[in-house]
N, C-alpha and C positions, 0 to 999 in steps of 0.2 A: 515457029517460035513459040506459039501458044501451047503446042503439044509438049515441048520440052519443059516449059514452066509448069504445066499441069502435072507432068511426071515428077518434077522436083517437089512440088507441093504435096503430091500424093506420097512420095517417099518420106518427106518430113512428118506428115501426119501419121504414117505407118510407124515411124520411129517413136513418136510421142505416145502412140497407143501401146506399143510394146513396153515402153518405160512405165506408163501408167499401170499396165497389167502386172508387171513385176512389183511395182509399189503396192498395188492392191493385194497381191499375194503375200507380200511381207507384212502388211498391216493385218490381214486375216490370220496369218501365222502367229503374229504377236498377240492378237486377241485370244486365240485358242490356247496359247501357252499361258496367258494370264488367267484364263478361266480354269485351266487344269491345275495351275499353281494354287489357286484359291481352294479348290476342292481338296487337293492334297493337304494343304495346311489345315483344313477343317478336320480331316481324318487324323492327322498327327495330333491336333489339339484334343480330340476326343480320346485318343489313346493315352495322351499325357494326363488328362483328367482322371481317367480310370486308374492309371498307375499311381497317381498322387493319392487318390481315395484309398487304394489298397494299402499304401504306406500308413495313412492315417488310421485306418481300421486295424492294421497290424500293431501300431503303437497303443491303441485303445485296448486291444486284446492282451498285450504284454502287461499293461497296467492292471488289467483285471486278473491276470495270472498271479502277479505279485501280491495282490490284495487278498486273494483267497488261498487257503492252504489245503483244502480238501481236494483229493484227486478227481472226484466226480465233478466238482465245480469248475475245474480247469480243463476238462476234456474238450468242451465246446470252444473255449478260446484258443487252445492249442491247435485244434483243427483249423480255425480261422487264421491263425498265424501261419500255418503251413500253406494254406490256400493263398493268403496274401503274398507270401514269399514267392510262390509259384507265379502268381499274377504279376508281381513286380519284375521278375526276371524275364518272363515271357513277353510282357509289355515292352520292356526295353529292347528285346530282340526285334519285335515288330517295328518299333519306332526307328531303330537304327536302319532297318531295311528300307523303310519308307523315306528316310532322309537321303538315301543313296540315289533316289530318283532325281535326275538332272534333265530338265526339259530342253536345254540347249544342246545336249549331246545326243548320242545314239538312241533312237526311239526303241530299237530292239531290246536294249538293256533295260529301258523303262518298263517295257512289257514284261520282261522277266521278273523285275522286282514287284510289279503289281500282281502278277499271277502267283508269285511266291507268297505275297501277303494274303491273297485270297485263299490259298491252300492252308496257310497258318490259321486263318479264321475258321476254316472247316475242321481242322484238327482241334482247335481250341473248343469248338462246340462239342465234338465227340468226347474230349477229355472231361469237360464239365458234365456232360450227360452221364458217362459211364463211370468215371473215377471220382467225381465230386458229389453228384446228387445222391447216389446210393450210400456212400459212407456218411454223408451229411444227415440223411434220414436216420441211419443207425445211431449216430452221435446225438441227434435230437431226442430220439426215443430214450436212450440211456440217460441223458442229462435230465430230461423231464421226469423220468421215473425215479431217479435217486436224489435229485436235487431240484425240486420244482421251482425254487426261487431264481435259478439261473436262466430260466426261460426268458426273462426280461432282457438279458444280454443279447440273446439270439434274435429276439423280436426286432431290435433296433439295428443290429449288425447285418443280418442276412438280407433284409430288403435293400439296404444301402448298397451292398455288393451286387445284388441281383439287378438293381436299378441301373447301376453304372454299366453292367454287362449288357442289359437290354438297350440302354441308351446308345451304346456304341454299336451293337449288332444291327439295330434297325436302320441307323444312318449309314453304317459301313457299306451294306450291300447296295444301297441306292448310290452312294458316292463312288464306290468302286466301279459300278457300271458306267457312270458318267465319265469317270477318269479314263477308263479303257476306251470308251467311245471317242473322247477327245484325243487320246493318243493315236487312235486309228486315223482320225481326221488330220492330225499333225503329220503323220507318216505320209498320207496321200499328198498333202501340200508340199512336203519336202521332196517327194519323188517327182513332182511336176517340174 
């Protein structure tokens, strides 16, 4: 009789342990999803801030263009309007891609969107390096040579744009790595 009672107690304990294990796994999964959601929201917030700053800079440049009538004085602001328009549309593309990440759905799709975002950042860096920096130097030289008083405009605008870009870039790589690591852990937990 004692052997059967012992077997029943052992089976009941085994069932409780299995339920606790499933509960613990679901709690860990929930914590990982929460952590990943916070990191993702941080990246989206940084992208949104950079896009809003680009719009504000663009409005300031347009105001400067309408205030000045000399062609040389508006070359610099025109360049920044074009840059800000590019940044606005490119930023919205990146933000929309990040918003497609849904942690409760397929982890593979989330990896796809994070890797796509990482590739977009690499392309953005190349675009800024090759297609923005060189023309910017030429525009600065032309503007400073023919209209030295317009340099004040660039002194305030360029660091603002560059700061938002650096702010995002330094945090993006760290956060992207953490998000991908969390997604891998979530995938492992869901596979078990």
